[in-house]
N, C-alpha and C positions, 0 to 999 in steps of 0.2 A: 015536446020532443026531448028525448034524453040527450044529455051532454055526451058528445063524442070525444074520444081520446086519441092521442098518439102514444102508442106503447112501444118502448124501445127495450129490446132484450140483448144484452151483451154478455160476454163471458168466455170461458176457456173452451177449447175444443172437446168434443165427446161428452158434453154435459146435457145433450138433448135439447139444445136451444130451438132448433127448427121444429121439432115435434111439439114442444111446448108452445111456441109461437103460433103454429097452425091450429092447435086446439083452442087457444084463446080467441083467435080470429073467427073460427067456426062458431064458438060459443056466443060471441058478440055480433056475429054477422058483419065482421070487419074485413077489410082487404088485407091479405098477407103479402107483404112485399118480399119476394124471394130475390135477394141481392145476387145470389149465385146464378140464378136464372138470367139475370140481366147481363152479367158478364158473359154468360154462355151465348146469349143472343147477339151481343156485339162480336163475339168470336165467330159465330155462324155467318154474320154479315161479311166479316173479313175473309173467311174461307171462300164464300161465293164470289167475292171481288178479287180473289187471288192476292190479297194483301198479306196473307200468311201461308207459308208452305215449308217444306223441308229445307228450302234454300235460305229462309230467313223471314223477317217481318218488314213490310213496307210501311214504316211508321208515318212517313209523309202522306201517303195515300190515305191512311186511316184518319189522320188528323184533319185532312181536307174534307172528308165526308162525314166525320163524327157528328157535326151539328144536325145532319139530316137523318140521324138514326133516332127513332122514337120507340120506346118500350112501355107497354102497359099490361095490366093484369085484369082479365075479364072473367067474370063468374060463369061457369058452365053448370047449369042445374042438373044435367045428365050424370055428371060425376061428382056433384056437390063440392066443387073446388074451383079455384081461380086458375086460369091458364095464361101462359105468356104469349103476348102478341108483339111482333116487331113490325113497325110501319103497317099496321092493320092486318098483318098476316099471322095466323096461329102457328107458332113455331115450337110449341110445347114438346112435341115428340122429337123433332129434329135436333133441338139443342141438347138432348140427352145422348146423342150418338158418341161413339168412341172417338171419332175424329175431333169433335168439339172438345170432348173431355181431355184429350191429349194436348190440346193447344190453348186452352183457356187461361192457363197460368201465365203464359207469355203475354197475352193481351191485357190481363189484369195488372200487370206490372207497369203499364204505361200510365204515368200520372194524369195525363189529359183525359184518358178514358175514365179513370176514377172520378175526376172532377165532373165530367159530363153526367155520369151515372148518379152521383150525389145530387146534382141539379135536378135530374128527373125524379129521383126519390122524393125530394122536397116538393116537387110539383104534384106528385101523386098524393102526398100527405097534406096538401094545402087545405083540404076540407075535413081533415082528421078522419077518424074511423079506420085507423090502420094499425097493424102490428108488424114490426120488422125485427129480425134478429141478425146478429153479426158480432164483430169484435170492436166496433167503434161507433155504434149507432147512437148511443146516448151522449157521447163526447164530441162527435164530429158531424154526423148526418143530421140528427135531431137533438141538439143540445138543450132545446126548450121543451122536450117531450113531457107529456103530462104524467107519465109513469115510466120510470127507468128501473129495470131489474138486472142485476148482475149475477149470472149463474156460475157456480163453481162446484167442485167436488174433488175429492182426493184423487191423486194420480192412480192409485191402486184401484179405486172404484171405477174410474173412467176406463182404465185398461181392461178390467174384467168385463165391463159392458161391451166394449168393442170386440174383445176376444169371443164372448158368447155370441154376439151378432154374426161375426165372421164364421164361427164354427157351425152355426145354424144354417149357413149358406153352403156348407160342405167344403169350406176352405181350410187348407192346412196352415195353421198359424201358431206362432210362439208368443206366449203371454209376455215374457220379459222383453222381447223385441218390440211388442206393441207398447209396453210401458215406456221404454226408452224413447220411442218415437213421439209419444205424447208429451213427455218432459221436454224433448228437443223442440217440439212445436210451441210449447208454452214460452220457452226462452226466446224463440224467434219472433213470436207474436208480441212479446213485451218489449223487444229491442229493435223492431223494424223501423226504418227511417220514416215511412209514410204511415200516419195514423196508427201508432202502436197501441196495443191493448192496454186500456186504462179503465178503472172503475170511476164513473162520474161521482162527484162528491154527494149528489142527492139521489144516488141509486140505492135501491133496497137489495141487500145481498140475499140470494137464495142458494144455500148449500144443500143440494139435493142428494148428497152421498147416501142417505138412508131414507129417502122419500120415494114413494111410488108416484107414478104420473097422476093418479087420482088425488093423492095427498097434495101434490103441487097445485093442481087445479082448484082444490078447495081453498088452499092458502091464498092463491091469487084472486079468486072470486071475491073474497072478503075485502081485499085491498081495492079492487076495481069498483065494487059497489060504493065504497066510501068516497072514492074519487068522483064518481058520477053524481052522487047525491050531495057532494059538498058544494055549498053556494048555489 
């Protein structure tokens, strides 16, 4: 049996971390842990229980029931991807609703929610064979990950990618405004109180400013092969 790895991908916003992580997971037939989906699932639970509304957040109610919330990712061969399950219910579609999107940030700011999700993420990763992306995966969630990659790119490149993506969707956007937003996000990520963005000392830096997705995959495959075949 091939050696199975925990692969942690950290880095700045708009570097294509999720796309990269999903492609690696698909290539290796690993589980992709979508941390964003996990926060969305908890938010959906809170909406259903009326713990969050326009009137505010019932933090006490959330904390009382948090231990009973379980989230997992199950492979669906029909779509060739993993879907999000909460307490054995497929919630993949419902967690993408506008209502969840508009309220997830308030739930994600609760420290106890974050602690519970990190606990679940580590449980999912107990048998390895996972890929996870975020901004503190290699430093906080999986500090002993077999492979840590820290993704970065210039603010100009990231702004251009976001600009092109939004224009392709028919949205009216301003490049300079997008760039300012990215720079502000970088500063916020680096200076937040809970799990600030940091590059792990043993992380391999991937500056993909001038790399295609195909080039990135070729680069990482060589590294993964060496990790799997080592020892």
